[in-house]
N, C-alpha and C positions, 0 to 999 in steps of 0.2 A: 037340561040334564041335572040330575041330583048329585050334590056333593055331600058326603057324610061329614057332619060337623062334630068337632070335639071341644069347642070352646066352652069353658065353664062360666065365663063372665058375660053378662048381658051387654049388648051394644051400648046401653044407656050409661054404663060406667065410664065411657070415654066420650067427652063432648064432641059434637059434630066437627068443630074446627080442628080439634086434635086428630080426629079420624082422617080428615081430609089431608092434613099435613103428614100423618103417618103413611097414608097411601102414596103420596108423592115421594116421600123419602125412600120407601121400599122399592118403588118403581125405578127411581134413580139408582139405587144400590144394585138392583138386579141388572140394569142396563150397563152400568159402568164398573161395578165391582169395587168401588172405592167408598170410604166413609163420606157421608153427606153432611155438609155444613149449612148453617143458616143462610149464608150469602148465596149458596147454590140454589136453595129453595126460594129465596126472595127473587132471584133472577128468572125463576120458572115462568112467571107470568100468570099462573093460575091462583096465586095467593095475593090478596090485597092486604098484605101485612108487612110491617117493617121488619128488618132483621132482628131488632131487639125483641119484638113481640114473638117472632118465630123462635128465638132462643128460649123465651119463657115457656112456650108451648112444648118445645123439645125437652125442657127440664121436667115438665109435668109427665111427658111420655116416659122419660127415663125413670122417674119415681114410680110409675106404674109397672116398670119392668119390661116395657115393650121395645125400648131401644137401649143401646149402651155405647160407651166410648171405648174404642179399642186402643190400648196403650196410651200414648200421649197425644193422639190425634184430636184436632178440634172438631172433627166431624163425628157423626153417629152412624151406627149400623143397627139393623133390627136384631132382636134376640129371637130365639125359637118361639117364645111366647108372642112376640110381635108378629112373626111370620104366621103363627096360628090364627091370630086375630085377623090378619090380612086375608088369608085364604078362606076363612069362614065368613067374614063380614064385608070385606072391601073389594074382593077380586071381581074384576069384570072379564068374563070369559069370551074369547074370540069364537067365531064360528068358521069351520072349514068351508071353503067355497065348493061349489058343485063339482068343479073339475078335479079337485083334490080327492073328493069322496069317490068319484068315478074311477080315478086312478088306483086308489086303495082297493076298491071292490074288484077291479080287474086283476090286480096282483094276487088277491086271495082266491079268486076263482080258478087261477092257473095251477093251484096245488092239487095233489091227488089224495094220498093217504093223510090221515089226521095228524100224524107226527110230522110229515112234511109240511103240512099247513101250519102247524105250531111253530116249526123252525122258521118258515118264511115270515110269519107274523112277527116273531122276535127280531128278525133282521130288519123288517120294515119299520118297526118302532125305533130301532137304533138309528137307521138311516134318516128318518124324518126329524128326529129330535137331536141327533148327534150325541146321544147319551147311551146308556145301556138299556136294552129291551129284554124283558123277561116274560115268559108265558108258561104256565103250568100245562102238563099233559092232561088231556081230558080225564076226569075221574072215572074209574071202572064202571060206576053205576050209570054213566052216560053212554057206555059202549055195549052194544048187544052182540052176543056170540051167535053166529049163524051156522058155522060148520068147522070141524076140525079133522085133520088127517095126521097120522103118524107113519113115518117112513124110516126103516132101519138104516143106520150108518155103521161105521166100523166100531168094534168093541161094544160099549154100553151107551153109545150116543144115538139119539133119535132126532130126526128132523120133524118139527111140528109145522104144519101149514094151517094157519088160523085165519078164518074168514070172519070179519066183524062188520056190523052194520050191514050195508048193502053190497059194497064193492071193495072194501079195504082188506087187503091180504097181507099178513105178516108171516115171515119164516123165522122160526126160532129153533136153536139147537139145545136140547136138554140132555142130561146124563142120568141114567137109571141105575138102580142098585144091581141089576143083572141084565143080561142080554135077552131081549124078547124077539120071538119069531115074527115074520110078517103077518101070520095069521092072528097071533095074539094082539098085535098092534091094531089090526083091522077090527077085531072084536072090541077092543077098548074104545076106539074112535066111534064105532057104531053105538055103543052104550052111551057115551057122552052126547052124541048128536041127538039120540032119541030122548034123553032125559033133560037136556039143558038148552037145546037150540031155541033162540028167541029170547033168552033171559039175559039180564045184564051181567057183566063180568064179575062185579062185586058179589052179586047174589049167587052166582055159580060157585065162586070160591068159598063163600060161607056155607053153602049147602054141602059142598064136598067135605069140608072139615067136619061138619055136623054128622054127615053120613058115616064118615070114617070112625068117629067116636061112638056112634050108636050101634053100628053093625060090624065092628072089627072082628068079632069072633065068628060071624056067619059069612064073611066075604069070601067069594071064590077068587081064584087067581086072576081072572079077567078083571074083576072090580078092583082088586089091589093094584093091578097094572094101570088101569084107567085113572084111579085116584092119585097114584104116585106121579104120573106124568102131568095130569091136569093141575095138580097143586103147583108144580114147577112153572107151568105155562102161565097160569092166572096170577100167581104171586108176583110175576114180573111187572104187573100193572099197579105198582105202588106209586105214592106221590113223587113227582119229579117235575123239573122245569127245564126249559131251554133258555139259555142266556146268550145274548149277542151284543157286541159292541162295548164290552167292559173296558177295553183299552182306550176308548174315547174319553173316559174319565180322567186319564192322565193329561189331557189337553187343558183341563180347567185349573187355573191358578189356585182356586180355593182348595183344590184337592192335591196340591203339589207335594205335600209332605209324604216322603217315601215310606215312613213307618205306618202312617195311616192307610196308604194305598195297599201296602203289604197285608195289613190286617183285614182290609176290605176284600181283597182278592182271596185270602184264606177263607173268609166267610162264604164267598161265592163257591169255592171248591167244596167246602164242607156241606153246604146247602141247607143244613138243619135250621139255622136261624132265619134265613130268607124264606124257607118253606113255612115256618111258623107264622111269619108276618103275612104271607100270601094266604094262609089258611084263615087268618082273621078277616081278610078281605072277602072271603067266600060268603060271609054272613052280612056284609054291608050292602046297602042299597045304593047303586050308582058308584060314582068315583070316590075313592078314599085317599087321603094324603097323610103319609107318615113323615113327620118333620124331625130330622136329626135325632136328638136324644129321646124323643117320644117313642121311638121303636123299642127302647129298652136294651139295645145292643150297642156296645162301645164301637164296634166296627162300623156302624152306620152313623156315628156322630159326624155332623157336617154334610150328611146326605139326606135327600128326600126320596121317598118311594111313592109314586102316584099309581094307583091300581084301580081296576074295575073288573068285576066278575063277568063271565060270558056264559050264555045258556045254550044247551042242546036239548031238543025235544021238551022245551018248557021247564027244564031243570038246570040249576047252576052246575056247570061241568068243570069250570076252572077259573083261573084269574090271570090277567095279563097286566103289565105295567111298565113304567119307566123309572130307572134309578139314575139319579144325577145329583149335582151339588144342591144344597138348600137354596142357593141363589139361582134358581131356574125360572124360566118364563112360564109360570103356571097358566097364564091366560092362553098360551098356545098348547102346552103339554096336556092340560085337562081335556080339551075337546078331542085331541088326537087319540088319547087313551080311551075315551068314551066311545067314539065312533068305531075305532078298531075292534073293540070288544063286541059291538053289535054286528060288525061285518064278519068277524071270525065265527061267531055263533051261527050266523046265517049260512056261512060256507059249510060248516060242520053239519048243520041240519040237512043240507042238500045231499050229504054223504051218508046220512043215517037212515 
């Protein structure tokens, strides 16, 4: 699997011995969550170095900005820069076994509509990693409009029955500027079905906006009704994501600061910053890892976001990922995110 790398320093800047020691230090820190000292590393058995030599190498790593000493502790912890070097150059990724892949595939095959499938995937990512799972709704250009019907409700409300791809049906209630008769609604639906069936949702929305601008003076009442209702229906397919398991993050000691958690949960609710990061991942090849302050958002300091795009009909349709503490088991999380993205894309393809 491909991992998008962000390191600006070539591996040769850090001697092999220092790289090996850094890898062991970070693996110890991820496992135990405590600063790692030279004595701990000397007892590891993988280093044929004395504690004094290890201390010298650790001093070199600290000078390079890859590790630091928290408070007055004799041990060291990795910096964000150290974690970046680790995930780009030193990480050994596990592979999911066949039974785990079969189980994941079975879970994703049981979903029906794409939004249900997205929600199930988010839950699965959270359950497997014990962190927060996030999955974006498939982009409108990956969803094809097949058929639309409008049914009158009370006052100016209209029930929209929208068929997308092959078998996904969504019911949406919209509100119009005036009350339309059943005959007018049927005419409007017939016009949309004849003009736009088989086109992707994003394209339909853009064409409607353009048509409204070009022919506003010449539009009859049927076209006005069709465009008014269609704009409401298709505009609902804007960028969004489904988040699951965010309360899991409260269980990590690294994220126990109440103010930081509050800031993070506010970011989840606002969605804008998370969506911006996920949008960046749309253009990455394979798995991408955002580490702490690298995201550019204060709310995500101390967190990592591991993402991968998923495809529908050969096009990037969305992104999924896991949000957790920077001290996460990347060797396990990376393959989970990678395989789940492939399986979600395959499941959505079967419904398109």
